[in-house]
C-alpha positions as CSV (number, residue, x, y, z in Angstrom):
1,X,150.7,188.8,56.6
2,X,147.0,188.8,55.1
3,X,148.0,186.3,52.2
4,X,149.6,184.1,54.7
5,X,146.3,184.2,57.1
6,X,144.3,183.6,54.0
7,X,146.2,180.5,53.1
8,X,146.5,179.0,57.1
9,X,142.4,179.5,56.7
10,X,142.5,177.5,53.6
11,X,144.6,175.1,54.6
12,X,142.3,174.8,57.8
13,X,139.4,174.4,55.9
14,X,140.7,171.9,53.5
15,X,142.1,170.1,56.6
16,X,138.6,170.0,58.5
17,X,137.0,169.3,55.3
18,X,138.9,165.9,54.5
19,X,138.6,164.9,58.0
20,X,134.6,165.0,57.8
21,X,134.8,163.7,54.4
22,X,136.8,160.5,55.9
23,X,134.6,160.1,58.9
24,X,133.7,156.6,59.3
25,X,131.4,155.1,62.0
26,X,131.6,151.5,63.1
27,X,128.1,150.2,64.0
28,X,127.9,146.4,65.3
29,X,124.9,144.8,65.2
30,X,124.6,141.7,67.6
31,X,120.8,140.4,67.2
32,X,121.2,139.4,63.3
33,X,118.9,137.8,60.8
34,X,119.2,138.9,57.1
35,X,115.7,140.8,57.5
36,X,117.0,142.8,60.5
37,X,120.2,143.9,58.6
38,X,118.3,144.8,55.6
39,X,116.0,147.1,57.7
40,X,119.0,148.3,59.7
41,X,120.8,149.2,56.2
42,X,118.1,151.1,54.8
43,X,117.7,153.2,58.1
44,X,122.0,153.7,57.7
45,X,121.4,154.7,54.1
46,X,119.0,157.4,54.9
47,X,121.2,158.5,57.6
48,X,124.2,159.2,55.0
49,X,122.0,160.7,52.6
50,X,121.6,163.3,55.2
51,X,125.0,163.3,56.3
52,X,127.6,163.9,53.9
53,X,130.9,162.7,54.1
54,X,129.7,160.5,57.2
55,X,130.1,156.9,56.1
56,X,128.6,154.0,58.1
57,X,130.2,150.3,58.4
58,X,128.1,147.9,59.8
59,X,129.3,144.8,61.2
60,X,127.4,141.8,62.1
61,X,128.3,139.4,64.5
62,X,125.9,136.4,64.9
63,X,123.8,135.7,67.6
64,X,125.2,132.6,69.1
65,X,128.9,134.3,69.5
66,X,128.3,137.7,69.4
67,X,129.0,138.3,73.3
68,X,132.6,136.4,73.1
69,X,133.4,138.2,69.7
70,X,132.3,141.9,70.9
71,X,134.6,141.3,74.1
72,X,137.3,140.0,72.1
73,X,137.1,143.5,69.8
74,X,137.0,145.4,72.6
75,X,139.7,143.9,74.5
76,X,141.6,143.7,71.2
77,X,141.6,147.5,70.9
78,X,138.7,147.2,67.9
79,X,136.2,149.0,69.8
80,X,133.2,150.1,67.4
81,X,131.8,153.8,67.9
82,X,128.0,152.3,68.0
83,X,126.9,149.4,69.5
84,X,123.4,147.4,69.4
85,X,123.4,146.6,73.3
86,X,121.3,144.1,74.5
87,X,120.0,144.8,78.0
88,X,121.5,142.0,79.4
89,X,124.9,143.5,78.8
90,X,124.5,146.6,79.4
91,X,125.6,147.0,83.4
92,X,129.0,144.9,82.0
93,X,129.8,147.8,79.7
94,X,128.4,150.5,81.7
95,X,129.4,149.8,84.8
96,X,133.0,149.0,83.3
97,X,132.8,152.8,82.4
98,X,133.0,152.1,78.7
99,X,130.0,153.7,77.2
100,X,129.1,157.4,76.4
101,X,126.8,159.2,78.5
102,X,123.7,160.3,76.4
103,X,122.2,162.3,79.2
104,X,122.7,165.6,77.6
105,X,122.5,164.7,73.8
106,X,119.1,163.7,74.8
107,X,118.3,167.0,76.8
108,X,119.3,168.8,73.3
109,X,117.5,166.5,71.2
110,X,114.5,167.8,69.5
111,X,112.8,164.2,70.1
112,X,114.0,163.7,73.5
113,X,111.0,164.8,75.5
114,X,108.7,162.1,73.3
115,X,110.6,159.2,74.7
116,X,108.3,157.0,77.1
117,X,109.3,157.0,80.8
118,X,110.2,153.0,80.5
119,X,112.2,153.9,77.7
120,X,114.5,156.3,79.7
121,X,114.6,154.0,83.0
122,X,115.4,151.1,80.9
123,X,118.5,152.7,79.0
124,X,119.7,153.9,82.5
125,X,122.4,152.4,84.9
126,X,123.1,154.1,88.4
127,X,121.3,157.4,87.3
128,X,122.9,157.8,83.8
129,X,121.6,157.5,80.6
130,X,123.8,154.8,78.6
131,X,121.4,153.5,75.8
132,X,118.4,154.4,73.8
133,X,116.5,151.4,73.6
134,X,115.1,151.0,70.3
135,X,112.0,148.8,71.4
136,X,110.5,146.2,73.9
137,X,110.3,142.5,73.7
138,X,107.3,140.6,75.5
139,X,107.3,137.0,75.6
140,X,103.8,135.4,74.2
141,X,102.9,131.8,72.6
142,X,102.2,131.3,68.6
143,X,100.3,128.3,68.0
144,X,100.0,126.4,64.5
145,X,96.1,126.2,64.5
146,X,96.2,123.3,61.6
147,X,98.7,121.2,63.4
148,X,96.5,121.3,67.1
149,X,93.5,120.6,64.8
150,X,95.1,117.6,63.1
151,X,96.1,116.3,66.8
152,X,92.8,116.5,68.1
153,X,93.5,119.5,70.4
154,X,90.1,121.6,70.5
155,X,91.9,124.7,72.0
156,X,95.2,126.2,72.6
157,X,96.7,125.8,76.0
158,X,95.7,128.1,78.9
159,X,97.7,126.4,81.8
160,X,101.2,124.8,81.6
161,X,99.7,121.4,82.3
162,X,97.2,121.9,78.7
163,X,100.7,123.2,77.1
164,X,102.5,120.1,78.0
165,X,99.6,117.8,76.8
166,X,98.8,119.9,73.8
167,X,102.6,119.0,72.8
168,X,102.7,115.6,73.8
169,X,99.7,115.1,71.2
170,X,101.0,117.0,68.4
171,X,104.1,114.9,68.8
172,X,102.3,111.6,68.0
173,X,101.7,112.9,64.5
174,X,104.2,111.7,62.1
175,X,107.3,114.0,61.9
176,X,106.0,116.7,64.1
177,X,106.8,118.1,67.5
178,X,105.0,119.8,70.0
179,X,107.4,122.6,71.0
180,X,110.2,124.7,69.3
181,X,112.5,124.6,72.2
182,X,115.3,126.9,72.4
183,X,118.4,125.1,73.5
184,X,121.0,127.0,71.9
185,X,122.1,130.8,72.3
186,X,119.4,133.0,73.4
187,X,117.6,130.5,75.2
188,X,117.8,132.1,78.9
189,X,114.4,133.8,78.6
190,X,112.6,130.3,78.2
191,X,114.5,128.8,81.3
192,X,113.9,131.9,83.5
193,X,110.2,132.1,82.3
194,X,109.1,128.2,83.1
195,X,111.2,128.6,86.3
196,X,109.0,131.7,87.6
197,X,105.8,130.6,86.4
198,X,106.1,126.9,88.0
199,X,107.1,129.0,90.9
200,X,104.8,131.5,91.3
201,X,107.0,134.3,91.2
202,X,109.1,136.3,89.0
203,X,110.9,137.9,92.2
204,X,114.7,136.9,91.7
205,X,115.6,137.1,94.9
206,X,114.3,136.5,98.8
207,X,114.8,139.5,101.1
208,X,118.1,138.7,102.6
209,X,119.2,138.2,98.9
210,X,119.3,134.7,98.1
211,X,118.4,133.4,94.4
212,X,114.9,131.8,94.2
213,X,115.8,130.1,90.9
214,X,116.9,126.9,92.9
215,X,113.7,126.9,94.7
216,X,111.3,123.8,94.6
217,X,108.7,125.5,92.3
218,X,111.9,126.9,90.1
219,X,113.3,123.6,89.7
220,X,110.3,122.2,88.6
221,X,110.0,124.7,86.0
222,X,113.1,123.6,85.0
223,X,112.2,120.0,84.7
224,X,109.2,120.8,83.0
225,X,111.5,122.1,80.1
226,X,113.9,119.1,80.1
227,X,110.8,117.0,80.2
228,X,109.6,118.4,77.1
229,X,113.1,117.6,75.4
230,X,113.3,114.3,77.1
231,X,109.7,112.9,76.2
232,X,110.2,113.9,72.6
233,X,108.2,116.8,72.5
234,X,110.4,118.9,71.0
235,X,112.8,118.2,67.7
236,X,116.0,116.1,68.9
237,X,117.9,118.9,67.2
238,X,116.5,121.7,69.2
239,X,119.0,121.1,72.0
240,X,121.0,123.8,69.7
241,X,118.5,125.7,68.5
242,X,118.6,129.5,68.4
243,X,116.3,132.2,67.3
244,X,116.2,131.5,63.1
245,X,116.1,127.9,63.8
246,X,113.0,127.9,66.0
247,X,111.2,130.4,64.2
248,X,111.9,128.2,61.4
249,X,110.9,125.5,62.9
250,X,107.2,127.2,63.4
251,X,106.7,128.6,60.1
252,X,107.8,125.1,58.3
253,X,105.2,123.4,60.4
254,X,107.9,121.3,62.4
255,X,106.4,122.2,65.7
256,X,103.1,123.7,66.9
257,X,104.4,125.9,69.7
258,X,106.6,128.7,69.9
259,X,107.2,130.9,72.7
260,X,108.7,134.2,71.5
261,X,108.9,138.2,71.0
262,X,107.0,140.2,68.5
263,X,109.9,139.8,66.6
264,X,109.3,136.4,65.2
265,X,106.3,137.9,63.1
266,X,108.6,138.9,60.5
267,X,109.5,135.8,59.2
268,X,106.4,133.8,60.3
269,X,103.8,136.3,58.4
270,X,105.7,136.0,55.4
271,X,105.8,132.5,54.9
272,X,102.3,131.6,56.8
273,X,98.8,132.5,56.0
274,X,97.7,134.6,58.7
275,X,94.7,132.4,59.1
276,X,97.0,129.4,60.0
277,X,98.6,130.9,63.3
278,X,97.5,133.1,66.3
279,X,99.4,134.1,69.2
280,X,98.3,134.0,72.8
281,X,99.5,134.7,76.5
282,X,101.6,132.5,77.8
283,X,100.3,129.6,79.7
284,X,99.6,130.0,83.5
285,X,101.5,127.8,86.4
286,X,100.0,126.3,89.5
287,X,99.4,130.0,91.0
288,X,97.3,131.1,88.3
289,X,99.6,133.3,87.0
290,X,102.6,133.3,84.0
291,X,105.5,135.6,83.9
292,X,106.5,136.0,80.4
293,X,109.8,138.0,80.3
294,X,110.0,141.2,78.8
295,X,113.5,142.7,77.4
296,X,114.8,145.4,75.1
297,X,118.1,146.2,73.4
298,X,119.1,149.5,71.7
299,X,121.9,151.6,70.7
300,X,125.2,152.7,72.8
301,X,128.1,154.6,72.2
302,X,131.6,153.9,73.3
303,X,133.3,156.3,75.0
304,X,136.6,155.6,73.2
305,X,135.1,156.9,69.9
306,X,136.7,159.9,68.1
307,X,133.5,161.0,66.7
308,X,131.0,161.2,69.5
309,X,128.9,164.0,67.8
310,X,128.5,162.2,64.3
311,X,127.9,158.9,66.8
312,X,124.9,160.5,68.4
313,X,123.7,162.0,65.1
314,X,123.5,158.2,64.0
315,X,121.7,157.1,67.2
316,X,119.5,160.1,67.0
317,X,118.6,159.5,63.5
318,X,118.1,155.6,64.4
319,X,116.2,156.1,67.4
320,X,113.6,159.3,65.7
321,X,110.1,158.8,65.6
322,X,110.0,157.9,62.0
323,X,112.7,155.5,62.2
324,X,111.9,153.6,65.0
325,X,108.2,153.2,64.1
326,X,109.8,151.7,60.4
327,X,112.1,149.6,63.0
328,X,109.4,148.3,65.2
329,X,107.2,147.4,62.3
330,X,109.8,145.4,60.6
331,X,111.7,143.9,63.6
332,X,108.7,143.3,65.9
333,X,109.5,145.4,68.9
334,X,106.8,147.8,71.2
335,X,108.2,151.3,70.0
336,X,109.5,153.5,72.2
337,X,107.8,157.2,71.8
338,X,104.6,158.4,73.0
339,X,101.6,157.6,71.2
340,X,103.1,155.1,68.9
341,X,100.9,152.5,70.1
342,X,97.9,153.9,68.4
343,X,99.5,153.2,65.1
344,X,97.2,150.8,63.0
345,X,100.1,148.5,62.6
346,X,100.3,147.7,66.2
347,X,96.0,147.3,66.7
348,X,96.0,144.3,64.5
349,X,94.8,140.7,65.6
350,X,98.3,139.5,65.5
351,X,99.4,141.7,68.1
352,X,96.5,140.6,70.4
353,X,98.3,138.2,72.4
354,X,100.8,140.5,73.5
355,X,98.4,143.1,74.1
356,X,96.1,140.7,76.2
357,X,99.3,139.7,78.2
358,X,100.0,143.7,78.7
359,X,96.1,144.2,80.1
360,X,95.6,140.9,81.7
361,X,96.0,141.0,85.8
362,X,97.1,137.0,85.8
363,X,100.0,137.8,83.5
364,X,103.1,139.8,85.0
365,X,106.0,140.5,82.7
366,X,109.5,139.7,84.3
367,X,112.4,142.0,83.7
368,X,116.0,140.3,84.1
369,X,118.5,141.9,86.5
370,X,120.5,143.5,84.0
371,X,122.0,145.7,87.2
372,X,124.2,142.6,88.0
373,X,127.5,143.0,86.3
374,X,127.9,139.4,85.3
375,X,124.4,138.8,84.2
376,X,125.2,139.1,80.7
377,X,128.0,136.4,81.0
378,X,125.8,133.9,83.1
379,X,122.9,134.3,80.4
380,X,125.2,134.1,77.4
381,X,127.7,131.7,78.5
382,X,127.0,129.4,82.2
383,X,123.3,129.1,81.5
384,X,123.8,128.1,77.7
385,X,126.2,125.4,78.8
386,X,124.7,123.8,81.7
387,X,120.9,124.0,80.6
388,X,122.2,121.8,77.3
389,X,124.0,119.4,79.7
390,X,120.6,118.9,81.6
391,X,118.7,118.8,78.3
392,X,121.0,116.0,77.3
393,X,120.5,114.3,80.6
394,X,124.0,114.9,82.0
395,X,122.7,117.0,85.1
396,X,119.7,117.0,87.0
397,X,117.4,120.3,87.5
398,X,118.5,120.5,90.9
399,X,121.9,120.4,90.2
400,X,122.1,123.2,87.5
401,X,119.8,125.3,89.5
402,X,121.8,124.8,92.2
403,X,124.9,126.6,90.1
404,X,122.6,129.4,88.9
405,X,121.6,130.2,92.2
406,X,125.2,130.3,93.9
407,X,126.3,132.5,91.1
408,X,123.5,134.9,91.1
409,X,123.5,135.1,95.0
410,X,127.1,136.0,94.8
411,X,126.7,138.7,92.2
412,X,123.9,139.9,93.9
413,X,126.0,140.5,97.2
414,X,128.6,142.1,95.3
415,X,125.7,144.6,93.6
416,X,124.0,145.1,97.0
417,X,127.6,146.2,98.2
418,X,128.4,148.5,95.8
419,X,125.1,150.7,96.3
């Protein structure tokens, strides 16, 4: 009997060891670029070294098709263990009950109490925690000092009118354009930001629940973006440009202005001398204010995983103060742990535009209404298709604004009814 028990124990140990050794976690990244994937792989390599027997398979989805591709994977049962979750998709997946709660995991995590309040708040939906954000993106304006000087522009634009005028002057230079417009995937922030700035408010809805995106000021902001393109102040191809194209357009000297988050610094600082460009807050509108968007993304776990403990270990590793500092510095986000902003890296001249934005009363960061279940679909599909039609002159600013307002008002009504 003892012999049989010993054999049974040995078999059980062998099975457990084999299971552990064969544990493979699928991690899907959706905001992809070669630089970002390289950083992620280095962090994953460190996790694997500290967790023998656990292998992480990184699947990189191109941002332009990431929303549809991930949805197809999930619908087909090819569900990742860990996913890079943009803020705009969080309500969709958390609201449909597909994400694992991270609240208990964080409660037992040594680094849980150093997460900032904003980090926990942004990662939560309906009172539960479904994501560990890995940093925050705040929009500001890059400008090319040499191109402005060559075009006779004395100072970077402080107002929307000056922004349009400077873009027009730069566009008179041979082969140059004023603005690196993001007309392709991921361009939602630009449209929302300019609409809010020209409308003088970043409130998405009126007190009675109606979308403000088709108010006269908002329509003026949408028309502003259309004018930049249709008057030739942005490259003709920019109707299809995504992140990589607009950043390349800036560091190559094709265009003088780029509104982007700190993540654009990765490629720009490697390809442009620091003295040739600077970053300033977004130009203000008629109200004397601008409303730069602030967003985030992070790590979530699908509750269908068979390896939730290992998946959490991966998320915890990626989110540790040391790993997050490396990620924030290389990817270009505002870090998530208390005191991280005191790092000398974030006190350089390159970050001045973002910290001036955070500290200036005339700049009010705008958070997208990611609590609306269909916001991800609106931002990734509806706005993309309709805004391109507007840029190409196939639809008016009022027309697309009315379509957006109808959808958002309906979504807000549904969300309000569920509360």
